N, C-alpha and C positions, 0 to 999 in steps of 0.2 A: 479195785474192783474195776472204776472204769480206766483207769492206764491198760488192766486186762484184757478188757473188753477193744478197746481200739487198737492195742498189739495184736488180738485175733484177724480185727477187720480189716488190719492192712497184709498180714499174710495171707486170708482170704483173696483180697482186690490180685496179691503178687502171684498167689496160684493160678486164678483164674488166669493173669493175661498169661502166663507158661502154656497155659492148657491150651487159651486161643492160637499162642505163638508156633506150638509145636504140634501138638494132637490136632486141632483142629485145623491146620495150616492149609493144605489141601482144599477143603470145603470153603472156607471161606477166600482163597486166592479165584476160584471157580465162581463163586458169586462177585467178586470184586470184576472179573474179567465179565460176567454176562451182563453187566449195568455203564460198563467202558468200552465195550467192545460190541459189536452187531454186523452179521451181513446182510449185504446190502444189495438188491436188484441193477445191475448196470445195463442200461438199454443197449442194445445195437445199433449198428448205422442204420437206418432206415435206406430201404432201396430206392433208384431213382428211377422217374420215369421219362423214357425218351418217344419222338418223333418219330414216324416208319422212317423217316429219312436219317436216321441216327441224331437229330440235334436235343439236347435236353431240356425237356420243358418241368420237370421239376427234380429238383438234389436238396440233399442234407448237409449244408455248411456247416464245416467245425468252427466254434469260435471260442475262444480260450479267454478265461478268468486267470489273474494272479493272485493268489494268496500270501503273507508268510508268515511263519510260524516264527515269532522272536523270542523264544524257548527252547528251538532245536537244539538238540544235544550236540550238534556238529560243529557250532557257530562260535569262530574264535574272535573275542570280544577287539582286539587290538585292528586284525585285520579288516572288520566291522567300521571300523572308526576311522581307518585310514582309505579304504575305497569306499565309504559312504557319499563325499561330496562329488565323485566321480559319477557314481550308480545316480543320481539324483539330474545330474546335470546331463546325462543319458536320457533317462527316461523326459524330465520336461520336454527334451527336442525332439523325441518321438512322439511324446502325448502330450503337447501345449494347453491342456487345459491349467495345469499347475505350475508353478515356477518352481524351480531347482530348490530354493530356499523353501518353498510348501513341503513339497516331498519330503524333504529332509525334515523338516519339522513333524509331519504325519509319523514317519516311520521312525523315529525315535520317540513320540508320543506312545505308540503303539509295543514300544520295546521297553518304556517305564509302566506300561500297564499290563505287561506279561501276556499282550494277544495273541492267540496261536494261530488264528485264522481270519488275519486282520488282509481286507480287499485291495490291491494296488490298482490294479488297473482291471476293466472288465469287456468283455467283447470286443477281444482282439484277434485279427485272421492270422490262419496259420502262417504265413508268412512272418508276421507282425513277432508271433509267438518264437518263431527260429531267432529271427535277431535279437530278442531279449535274453533267450541263453547266451549270447556272447556279452552282455554286457558286465561291468565289472559286477565282483560279486558274486551276482546270480548266476555265474560262467563256472564257479564252484559245485554246483549241482543240489538237488534236493536238502540233501542231510547236511552240508557244511555251509550252507546259505541261509537255510530255511525258507525258500522261494518254493511256491507250488504252481503247478499250472493245471488248472481243470478245463477239463474240455465239455465241449456243450454242443449239440447238433440241433441247429436251427436249418427250418426249410424256406427254399427258396425258388421261384419262379422266373429263369432267365428271359422269357419272354412277355413278362408283365401280365397284361389283359388276356392277351391272345389263350383262350380256349380256359380262361381260369375257372370257370365254375365246372367245364366237364374234368380237369382235371383234378379240381375240388380243393380242399382244406385240409390241412393237418395240424388239428387244434381238437386237443382232447375233449368228446364229449359234442363236438360237434364237426366231424368230419364229413364230406361229402362228396360226391363223386368218384375219381377212381381210386383216389385215398383212402375213402372208404370201404369200397368195393372191393379192393384188394388190400386189404388193410391187413391181414394175416400174412399176404406172402411179402408185404412190402416193409412189415414190419422187424422180420426175423427174431430168433430166440434170446431170451434176455439171458446175461450172464450174472454172475454173482461178485461180489468183494467184499473183502473185511473191513469195517470201517472202527475208528476209533473216536469219542467222546474227548470233547478237550475244553476250555471255559467257557462257558455261555452257553452251555446245552450244544454244541453247535459240531457236528458231524464230519469229519475227515478221514479220507483213505490211509489205514495206516501202511499200506505198503502198494508199490505199483501193481502190483502181480494179482492177479485173479485166482478166485478159487473155483471159478469158470468162466471161461471166455465166452464174452458174447459172440453170439452167431448172427453175420449181417444179412439184411435180408435181401431179397432177390429183387432184379432190377425189369420195368413193364417196357414191353417195345410197346407204345401205342401204336394203333393206326394213323393219328392226327399226321397231316401232312402239311409241315409249319407254312412253306410257301403257301400252298391253298388256303389255310385257316387263316393265314397275314392277310390274302386277298379277300377273302369272305366278308374279315371282320372290318376291313376299310370300305369295302363296296356299303356294308348294311350300315354302319358307322355316318355313313356320308348322306345316306339315303334318308336317315330317320333323322338329323340334323334341318338337311334340308325342308322335309315335311312335320317338323316338332310331332315325331310320332311319340306314344307313350313306351311301347318296345317294341323288339324285334328279334326274330329268330331265323336263321340261315342253317340250315343242314345239307350237306355234300355226302352223296353215299356212292360208292363202286358197286355198279351194279350187278354182275357177275357173284362178286362174294360177300355184300352186305357191312364191309368194312367202312366205318364212317371216315370220311379222310380232312372234314372241316365243318367245325359244328360252332356256329357263333349267338351266346345270347346277351344283347345289349337291353339294359333299361335307364330313362332318364332319371339322372342325379336329381335330388329334390331341392339340395341347396347349394347348389352349385352347377353352371354348366357341364354338358357333355354327358356321357354315355358310360355304365360301366356294367361288369358281369357281375350281377348280385343274384341272380339265379336264371337255372337253366327251365326256361318254358320250352323247349324244343320236345322235353322228354317229361316235365314235370304240370305241364299248362292242358287240359283238358278243356276242349273249345270247340263250338260250333264250327262245324268246316266250312258252313256253305254253299259257295259252287262246285267246289272239285270234288263235293260226294255224290255230283251228278254222272260221273263215270259210274260208281257202280248200280245205279238206277239205269244207265242204257245198257248196260251189262247184264242185268237180270230180263230185261225186255229181250234182247239179242238170244242170250242164253236160251229163253221160252218160246223163240222165233215168232212171237207176235209181232217183230219190226223187222223192216231190214234198213240201211241207211237211205235208201232210196225213195221208201216211202215218204208220204208227207203229211204234213198235220196243219190244220188251220190255227193257227196264233189269235187272228183276229186284228184287234187291236191295241193289242197288248196287256190285256185286261183278262182275268176269268175269276170268277166266284167257284169257292166251296163253302156249300153250308152257311151262304150270305158273307162270308169274307173274302175280300179282294185278297189277289194275288197278281204282280203286274212285273214287267220287263223294264229294264233298265231304258232301252230304247223309245223314246216317245212317240205314240202312233203305233207301236208295234211291228212285227215284222210280218205279218200278214200271211199266207199259206207259204211253208219252207219243208225242207224235207227233214227229215231223222237226224240227217248228218249235221247238216247247218243247226237245227237246235240245238246240238253241243258245242259244235263251233263260235255259234252266237250267244253260247249260256243265256238259254231263254229258258227262263223262270216256268211262262204259262207252258211252252211245248213240252218241257220235259214233265210237268204236273200233272197235263193232259192227258198224256199218257200211260204213266201209273196208274193214274186215276182209272182211265178207259179197262185196263187188263188187271189190275189188281182190287181193285176197289169191293169184287165180290170177295177175293180169296186172299185177305191182305198178307196170311201169315206164310203164301208161299213167296211172297216179296221178302219177308223176316228172313225165312228158311236160305233166300238166296245171299242176301248180307251174312249170314254164319256159316254157309259155304265157302265164303269167299277170304273167313278168317278173321271178318271185321270187328267182330265181339270180341274174340280173345286179347290180352295185352300181350307184347312181343316176347315178355321174359328177359330182356334185357338185365347184365348183371351190374348195373348202375342202379341203385338205391332209387326212391323217389317216382317210377314211373306210372301216371296214373291208369286205371282200366278204361277204356274205351266204355260207351254208355250208347248200347241201341237197343230195343226191345227185343226180348226173344221171342215174346207170347205177345197177340193181340190183348187188349185190353187189360195188361199188364201197367201199373204206375198210374202215368196222366195221359193214357192213352186215351186219344178221342177220335172223334168223325174228321178231324183237321191233319191227326196225328199221320196220314198215309202220304198227304200231299205235301204238307214240311218236312217229311225224312227226303223225300225224293230230291230237294233241291237244297236239302244240306243243316236243317232246321231240326229239333227237337232230337238230334245225335251230337254226338260229342268225343273227339277224338284227338290226343294228340299230336303237336305236329309232325314226329317221329313215326308215328304211327299210320299216318296219312301218304307219309314219303314211303313206307315199308311197302302198302299197297300198290302205289306207283310205279316202285322197281321191281314190284312182280311184274308189272307189266312188260316194262323193258326188257326182264330179265327169261322172256317166252312163258310166262305162267306162272315161276318158280317163286313163292315168296320166302324170302330169307330174313333171319334174326339180325337184326343191325348189330356189329359189336364193335367196340373201341379199343380193343386189345390183341394183337397179334400172336405175341410170345411173351414167355418170360425167360430171362436169362439171369447165369449167374457166370460173374467173372468173365463176360464175353462169351459163354456156351450156353446155347441154346436147351432150355429142361422143360421146356412146355411148350405147346404150338394150339391157337387155337381156330381148329378150321374152320372155316363157310359153316355153317349150320342152318339146313333146309326146316324150313316150318309147317311149309305146307307143297305140294308137289305141282300144284297145278291150281289155280282158282277159277278157271274157267277154259273151256275149248279153244282149240286151236283157232277156227273159223273166228269166234268172238273175239280172239285176240288181235288177230290179222286187221279186224275191224276199228277195234279200239285204239290201234296204232295208226288209221288213216284219220280218224277222227281227230286224233290229239293233234297227228301233225296241221288239219286244217287250222285250228284254233291258232296256231302261229305262222299260218299264211292268208295271203288274201281274203279280206272276208271275215276271218276268225277274230276275236277279242283281244288278240296279240300281235297282230300280223304288223303293224308299225314298227314295233319292237325290232321285229327280227328281221326285218325285210331285207335289210343290206347286209344278213349274216353268211359266213363264208361256209356255214353248217347247217345242216337242219337240226332245228327242235319239236319236238313233241311234247306238249305239256295241257297243260289247264289252267284259267284263270280262277281267281274266287273273291267274291264279296260278299260278307256277310255283318249283319247287325250286332253291334256288342248289347247284350242281354244284362238286364240288373231284376232283382228281386221280383217287381211287379211287369215286368216286359221287357221292350227293347228302346233304346236312348232314340231319339228321334234323327237326329244328325250326326250318331257317333259310329267307324264302322272298322272292320277289320279287314284286311287285304290280304291275297294270298297268292302265288304262283308256285304250282309243282309240275315237273316233268323232267324230258332226259334228252342228251344228247351224247352224242350226232343220235340221230333218229334212227337211221337206217340201222346202224350197228351200235348201239347204245355202250358208252365207258362210264357216265358217270348219271347218276339222277341227283334231284334236286329239291327243295322247298324252299319258298322264303315265307314268312308271316310277318306282316308290320300291322302291330296293334294301336287303334285311334289318331291315325295322324291329324295332326290340326289345320294343315294350309288351304282346305276346300277341296285337294285331289285324296279320292278315297278308294278307287276302283284299283281291282289287281292288278292289270293292264298296266296302270301308270303309276304305280305303288312297286309292288313286288315284281313285278318282269324284268324291270331294269338292272335291280341288284342280281337275277340270276342272269343276264343277257351278261352282266360286267363280271362276272366269275369264269360264265362259261368262257368268253372272250380271251381270257387271260391264260386257260389253260388250254385252249385250243392253239395262241401263239405261245406256248410254250412245251406242249406237248406233239412233237411231230407225228406220233406217231398216228394222232387221230386227223393228218393231214390227206387230201387227196393229192392227186400232182395238179398244182395250182396255175403250174405253168410250161405245158409239155411242148409248146411252142417251141421254146429252146431249143429242144433236142430235135422235135420233131421235123422241122422245116429244110430249110436247105442244108442237106451234110456237107456241103463245100465249106459253109462257114461255121465258124467256133461261135459256141453261145456265149451271149452277156453274161458275165458273172458280179453277183453281190460282193462288197467288199465286205470283210471280215476279219473272225478267226482264221490264221495261218495255220495251223493245226486242220481242221474241218475242212479250207479248201485246197489244199496240196492233197488231201487224202482224194475230194471229188476229183479234182484234175488227172490224179495217177488212175480213177478207177475208170473213167474215162476216155486216159492214151491223150490225153491233152497237153503237146508241150508248153512249158511255161519258163521264160527269163525271170532270173530273181538277183538280186547283188545284195541284199541284206538279211539281219535278220531280226528284225522286228516279229513280235508275238501277233501282232495286227498291222493288215496287209490289204491295201486298194488295189484294184484290178482295172487293167485297161488291155480289151482284147484288139489284138492285132491282126495282121495277115493270118499269118501260119503260127501264131502264140499269142497266150494271155502274159503281159507282163504284171508282175507283183512288185507294186511300190510298196514303200515303209509308210505306216500311219501310225507315228508316236502320240502316246495318249502319257502326257506330263502330268503327274500325282498334285493335286489341288488344284487343278484346271478343268473346266469343263470338257469330256470326249467330244471329237468329231464322230460320229454316227449315220453323217448322211451316205446313200449309197450301202449302207449296211440293211441287212435284215430284221426281224423285230426282236430276234431271239439273243444276237450278240447285241443288240443295240441294246436291252434292257438290261443286259449284264453289266455291260460298262458304264451305265447310268447309274444304276441302283447300288451298283458296289461302290460307285462314286459318294453316295447317299442323298441322291434325289429322289423324289417321287415323281416318277415318269405317266405324263396322260399319253394315251395314245388315240389317234384316231387314224379311218385307214386301214388299208390292206396291201402288204407286199415290201416293198423296197422303201427305205426313212427318205423323205427328197426334201425335208425342211426339218428345222431343231430351233425351237423358239428361243433358246440362248445359243450362242454365237458358239462355236467351238475355240478355246484357251479364253474364256473368260473364269474367273475366279470362283471356284465351287464354293467358299463360304461366304459370297453376296448372296445365294441362290441355294433355293430349298425345293423345286418343284420347275420340272421342265416338260414342254408338250413336244410329240413330233407329230409327223402329218409322214403317212405312207400312200403309197400310190404303186 
């Protein structure tokens, strides 16, 4: 009976095996596949971010990992043993972190253990990957060698810190800047690929083919100009270092379009020297604006016809009391009796507060309504995330409103705006009263073709009347001319600037720090026909100097000077006497680039003599012609730029890798490092123009 029982059990087991093997074959094959294979999402190549001049600001760089499937069915063991030494020698020469014997030991150990996804090399470049495909044994292909190349995209910023906070970070869960704002467009469409599970619960591609191919993201053409961005960052960095400030921001906007051409945000490093882009203060830092807000106060008074620029106000000895609280001017002893225009030009707290208190004390809501009508209470609605809302009272007695609020607001306290919001307001003045939305992206492209364009966006057609606008231009130009708070900064400029200085105490929860300030300057240039507006804010300088004219205005001027020197369309004819004097004499010419000079001489029908083909020439004016001589520029040696204009001199020196300091205007008369010196021994050069 026991024998019969065991026999029946054996037959039952055998029958079950046959049933599983044949009757349920498809069911179990499908189940096996479900646990051994799966469909995995394949991320597409992320789109690139370019500057407006075509320079690459952010890109996805492919890197490759090399894996080995030691149990690949196509591997011939004899060939593997024959070519192993040669392969290990090539790997060691290319990646010397391991010796040939170590590579050999690792590969043999992987084969002994039957590893199917052993990583041999990680994060190699595309060119390295192409080279490895020619190595012994690997060149036999994936199926016959077992070697697998896996691509991974990593985000790189070729220009490093330049505008890095605005460009943003592409890191899952913490994206910022353009990387976040345009993430959907940059990301593209996810694809699908069949993966198979191997030993160790590791998944690898079952084939090189896709079930659904990924669609790469579109490229972004930002409004950032790399040249202007570089200048802005350097000017701000130098200023912050000089005055040991906590942080600073500078933003350059194109007046007519609202495109942001440069934005730098630098914060003092806590654990090391220097400054880095760690936070976008221009967009995300809402601050009490200080004296730059006085423009809104004066516009309100002018719009209601309460004052004219020639009207006078007595500021006394520079101290006035409101509800027993003193308000004072920075000028010791006060300004006495001055005009309304001078109140703005000298940035008189007392004068501004007296006027606003005089005409709006009994109707403060009217003053608040003016601020609303100028668009100061609304955010700009930029696409970049993190814009703080401005804080300006909408109604009298709301929130912390007090008897002092009206006069405090008149000089930029108890109001808060981001630097970009303040800049947009001043840009509206430069733009004939039209308030533009700041934009950081001009267009989206795919494969070099434009698929979407971000046209300029008007937020408000007019923030004040034309008559008031004209007077604001006059006041703002006065700030930068004789008698204004920034006159000594712009006294030698070949272009005119309209702007406003600002200095504000830094607040804390219980009041204001005694000797900690925030300096600012905002304005536009050239004043007669504005092309750019710019704001500079420097927080908490520790050098003992803290006024906006001394701290922020020099950064504005440094940036404006470089723009003026390199964008000839901003120039008036600075040297008309060269062509308008004695017509019987030929004009004196600067030396410079052959192509440009020959075009000028041909256009003016000036005869030349020339016996060389050098791309750089020096000119010599003769009785009846201009002689063109060669000016050779040897590689590795300091170029000779004496006698050239600034544009040509900067081109040669900066392309030689030198940092250039410029003084004066006109033609280069002297260079601090003589021509012919070895470039490797010098990093900076100063040129003087006259």
